[in-house]
N, C-alpha and C positions, 0 to 999 in steps of 0.2 A: 872170079870172085866179085860179086856185085854188092855195092853199098846199099843198105836199106834204111839207114838213119845216120845223120851226122849232127852232132851237138857241138857247137862252137861256143866257148865261154872264156872270159878273161877273169883272172884273179889279179886285180890291179893292172899292172902292165904285163902280166905273164899269161901266156896261152894255157888253156886247159880243155883240149878238144878230144872228143871220142867219136869213133866211126864204128858202126855195127855192120857186119857183113852177113849175108844170108846163111853162111855156114856156121854162124854163132861166134866167130872170132871178133874180137874188139881191139881196135888200134887206138892207143892213148898217145896223143901227141901233146907235149907240154913243155913249159919252161920252168925250171926249178929255181933259177935265180937270175939276176942280171949280170952275174959275174961270168968270166970265161968258163966255158964248158957247161953252163947252166941253161943254154937255149937250145931249142929244136930237138928235144929228147923224144924218143919213141919207145913204146913198150906194147907188146901184144899180150892181151889178157883173155881169160875165159869169162863167161857171163857170171859164174859164181864168185868171181873176184870183185865184182862191181858193187858199190854201195847202192842202196835203194834210191838215193838222190840221183845218181848217174843213170840208173835204169829209167827213172821217170823223165829225166832230161832227154834220153834217147827216144822214149815213147812219144814225148811231146814234139820232138823234131821230125819224127817219121811222117811221110806223106799219108794221106787218108787211105790209099790203097795198100800201104805197107803196115798200118797200125796193128792189124790182127796178127800178122807174122812176127812183128817185133814183140808183141805181148807173149806169144807162144815161145819164142826163143829166150826171152828174158824171164819167163816164168811168172808173169804178172797176171 
């Protein structure tokens, strides 16, 4: 499974990262809070579960050679 776009972002001190794979799977790695159990959480999503903001973050993060594939996978 190859990564085709990785968008790293912080919400204050908390991670909010998305990785798009060529099979259309999206891994969301995030921190929910600074409290115990709130760090380093992971969730696998489908592209239809992504907000437009996240889709555009992934498109922007994609390399030039992967942009068209990312557009196709995300339906942009």
